[in-house]
C-alpha positions as CSV (number, residue, x, y, z in Angstrom):
1,M,-4.6,62.6,16.5
2,R,-6.4,59.7,14.7
3,T,-3.4,59.0,12.5
4,R,-1.1,58.8,15.6
5,Y,-3.6,56.5,17.3
6,C,-3.7,54.2,14.3
7,A,0.1,54.1,14.2
8,V,0.3,53.1,17.8
9,V,-2.3,50.4,17.4
10,S,-0.5,49.0,14.4
11,M,2.8,48.9,16.3
12,L,1.2,47.1,19.2
13,V,-0.4,44.5,16.8
14,L,2.9,43.9,15.1
15,A,4.7,43.5,18.4
16,G,2.0,41.0,19.5
17,I,2.5,39.0,16.3
18,L,6.3,38.9,16.7
19,L,6.1,37.9,20.4
20,S,3.6,35.2,19.8
21,G,5.7,33.6,17.1
22,C,3.2,34.2,14.4
23,S,5.6,36.0,12.1
24,G,5.9,32.9,9.8
25,P,7.7,29.6,9.8
26,P,11.5,29.5,10.4
27,P,13.6,29.3,7.2
28,F,14.3,25.9,5.8
29,S,17.6,24.5,6.9
30,E,18.7,21.3,5.1
31,P,21.3,20.3,7.7
32,I,18.8,20.6,10.5
33,E,16.1,18.7,8.6
34,R,18.5,16.0,7.5
35,T,19.4,15.4,11.1
36,R,15.8,15.2,12.1
37,I,15.0,12.7,9.3
38,T,18.1,10.6,10.1
39,N,17.1,10.4,13.8
40,A,13.6,9.4,12.8
41,L,15.1,6.6,10.5
42,D,17.4,5.3,13.2
43,A,14.4,5.2,15.6
44,W,12.5,3.2,13.1
45,V,15.3,0.7,12.7
46,D,15.5,0.3,16.5
47,G,11.7,-0.2,16.5
48,V,11.9,-3.0,13.9
49,E,14.7,-4.7,15.8
50,R,12.8,-4.6,19.1
51,Y,9.4,-5.2,17.5
52,D,8.1,-1.9,19.0
53,I,4.9,-1.3,16.9
54,D,4.6,2.4,17.9
55,A,8.2,3.0,17.0
56,M,8.0,1.4,13.6
57,A,4.4,2.1,12.6
58,G,2.8,4.5,15.0
59,D,0.9,7.7,14.2
60,A,4.1,9.8,14.8
61,V,6.0,7.7,12.2
62,L,3.6,7.0,9.4
63,A,1.4,9.4,7.5
64,P,-2.3,8.4,7.2
65,H,-1.8,7.6,3.5
66,F,1.4,5.6,4.0
67,T,1.9,2.7,1.6
68,L,4.4,-0.2,2.0
69,V,5.5,-1.9,-1.2
70,M,7.6,-5.1,-0.9
71,S,9.2,-6.8,-3.9
72,E,10.9,-10.2,-4.2
73,A,11.6,-12.7,-6.9
74,G,9.2,-11.0,-9.3
75,Y,6.4,-10.6,-6.8
76,T,5.1,-7.3,-5.4
77,Y,3.0,-6.9,-2.2
78,T,1.3,-3.6,-1.2
79,K,0.0,-2.8,2.2
80,D,-1.7,0.3,3.5
81,V,-1.5,1.5,7.1
82,R,-4.5,-0.4,8.3
83,R,-3.3,-3.8,7.0
84,L,0.3,-3.2,8.1
85,R,-0.7,-2.4,11.7
86,A,-3.2,-5.2,11.9
87,E,-0.5,-7.7,10.8
88,L,2.0,-6.3,13.3
89,E,-0.5,-6.5,16.1
90,A,-1.5,-10.0,15.2
91,D,2.1,-11.1,15.4
92,R,3.0,-9.2,18.6
93,A,2.5,-12.1,21.1
94,W,4.5,-14.5,19.1
95,Q,7.3,-12.0,18.6
96,E,7.5,-11.2,22.3
97,T,7.5,-14.8,23.3
98,F,10.2,-15.7,20.7
99,R,12.4,-12.9,22.1
100,E,11.9,-13.8,25.7
101,H,12.0,-17.6,25.6
102,E,14.1,-18.3,22.5
103,G,16.6,-15.5,22.9
104,Y,15.8,-14.1,19.5
105,V,17.8,-11.0,18.4
106,M,17.7,-9.2,15.1
107,R,20.1,-6.5,13.7
108,L,18.7,-4.5,10.7
109,D,22.0,-3.1,9.4
110,I,21.6,-0.1,7.1
111,D,24.4,0.2,4.6
112,G,25.3,3.0,2.2
113,V,27.8,4.2,-0.4
114,L,28.7,7.5,1.4
115,G,31.8,6.1,3.0
116,I,30.7,6.7,6.6
117,P,33.3,5.4,9.0
118,G,32.4,2.0,10.5
119,D,29.8,1.2,7.8
120,L,30.7,-2.2,6.4
121,A,29.2,-4.3,3.6
122,Y,28.5,-7.9,4.1
123,S,29.2,-7.6,7.8
124,R,27.2,-6.7,10.9
125,D,28.1,-3.2,12.2
126,P,26.5,-0.6,14.5
127,V,26.4,2.2,11.9
128,D,23.2,3.1,10.0
129,A,24.2,4.9,6.7
130,W,21.2,6.6,5.2
131,A,21.3,8.8,2.1
132,V,18.8,11.6,2.5
133,S,17.8,14.1,-0.2
134,F,15.2,16.8,-0.4
135,A,12.7,18.0,-3.0
136,G,11.7,21.3,-1.4
137,A,10.9,22.1,2.2
138,T,8.2,19.5,2.7
139,K,9.3,16.5,0.7
140,A,12.3,14.3,1.2
141,S,13.5,10.8,0.5
142,A,15.9,8.3,2.1
143,T,17.7,5.4,0.4
144,S,19.9,2.6,1.7
145,F,20.9,-1.0,1.3
146,F,20.2,-3.3,4.2
147,E,21.3,-6.6,5.7
148,V,19.4,-8.6,8.3
149,F,21.4,-10.6,10.9
150,E,19.5,-13.0,13.3
151,K,20.2,-15.4,16.0
152,S,18.3,-17.3,18.7
153,T,19.1,-19.7,21.5
154,Y,19.5,-22.6,19.1
155,V,20.5,-20.8,15.9
156,P,23.9,-19.1,15.7
157,L,24.1,-15.6,14.2
158,R,23.6,-15.6,10.5
159,R,23.1,-13.1,7.7
160,S,19.6,-14.0,6.6
161,D,18.5,-11.2,4.2
162,S,19.7,-8.3,2.1
163,G,18.2,-5.8,-0.3
164,S,17.4,-2.1,-0.6
165,I,15.0,0.3,1.1
166,D,13.6,3.6,-0.4
167,I,11.4,5.8,1.8
168,E,9.5,9.0,0.9
169,F,8.8,11.6,3.6
170,T,6.3,14.4,3.9
171,K,6.7,17.2,6.5
172,T,3.6,17.8,8.5
173,S,2.7,20.1,11.4
174,A,3.9,17.2,13.7
175,G,7.2,16.7,11.9
176,W,8.5,14.4,9.2
177,K,6.4,11.3,8.5
178,M,6.9,8.4,6.1
179,S,4.5,8.5,3.2
180,E,5.8,5.5,1.2
181,M,8.3,2.7,1.6
182,H,9.6,0.3,-0.9
183,I,11.6,-2.7,0.3
184,R,13.3,-4.8,-2.4
185,F,14.5,-8.2,-1.0
186,G,17.3,-10.1,-2.7
187,S,21.0,-10.1,-3.3
188,S,20.7,-8.4,-6.6
189,F,19.3,-5.3,-4.9
190,Y,22.1,-5.2,-2.4
191,G,24.4,-3.2,-4.6
192,L,27.6,-3.3,-2.5
193,E,30.8,-5.2,-2.7
194,P,32.2,-7.1,0.3
195,A,34.4,-5.0,2.5
196,H,37.0,-7.8,2.3
197,A,37.1,-11.4,1.3
198,G,36.4,-12.8,4.7
199,A,33.5,-10.5,5.5
200,V,30.6,-12.7,4.2
201,E,29.0,-14.5,7.2
202,D,26.4,-16.6,5.5
203,G,26.3,-15.4,2.0
204,P,23.6,-13.1,0.4
205,A,20.0,-14.2,0.7
206,G,18.5,-16.0,-2.3
207,E,16.2,-14.3,-4.8
208,A,13.5,-17.0,-4.4
209,A,13.3,-16.9,-0.6
210,G,9.5,-17.2,-0.8
211,L,6.5,-15.0,0.0
212,R,7.0,-12.4,2.7
213,G,5.2,-12.7,6.0
214,V,3.6,-10.1,8.2
215,G,4.5,-6.5,8.8
216,F,7.7,-5.3,7.0
217,G,8.7,-8.8,6.1
218,M,12.0,-8.6,8.0
219,G,13.4,-11.7,9.7
220,K,13.3,-15.3,8.7
221,L,14.1,-17.2,11.9
222,S,11.3,-19.0,13.7
223,T,10.8,-21.8,16.2
224,T,10.8,-24.1,13.1
225,S,14.5,-23.1,12.5
226,I,15.6,-25.1,15.5
C-alpha cells in the first residue's frame, strides 16, 4: 500500500512540474534566436536615429557590465554604461531641439556582405544587414559595416561617416543584451565596394575626422554646420 501511495505522489509531483513549465528551458533554436537578436539590433538602430535613450542604452538593451569602445585615427575611447548614459542624457535637450527646430534627420545605414536584397554600399537604403553568429546558447555576436547619412533644414543630405560595428551579446533571463560594442570610424574600416560608380553621395568620411563627441559618436552635423 505504501509503495502504491508513493508512486501516486510521484506522478502528481511530476505532473505539477510539467504543467508549471519547470521541466527545463526549451531547446536552443538558432533561427529563432537569430531573429530575436536581429530585431533587437534593428530597434537599437531606430533608437540611435531618433535619439531614444531607452531604445539605444536602456536596461533592456545593455548588460550592466556593457563596454563601448570607439576607435578613430589611432585613438581609442572606452565608456562604461554609467558614462555613456550620462553623456546621452546631457545631450538630450540639444538633440531634441535640433530635430524639432532645425529639421535634423539621421539614417544609420547598416551594410553587410551577405547579399541581402536592397542592401547597397555607399548609398542610403532602408535595409539593415547584420551578420549574427553564435558561440553556444548564451553568447552571440553581430558584425556590420555602417554609413551615416544626415541632413537638416540648412544642410542637404550627405554621407558624413562610415566604418564598422562589432557587438557582443549575452543571453540573460530577460533576453539578449549587449555586453560589448566596438565602433571603428573611418573609410578604411568600411570594407565594401561601391554598388556602382554613381552611388557615392559625398565620399567616405576621412580618417582624421577628430575626437568623437558624446554617446555613440554618431552624427557630425550641428548648428555650426549652417
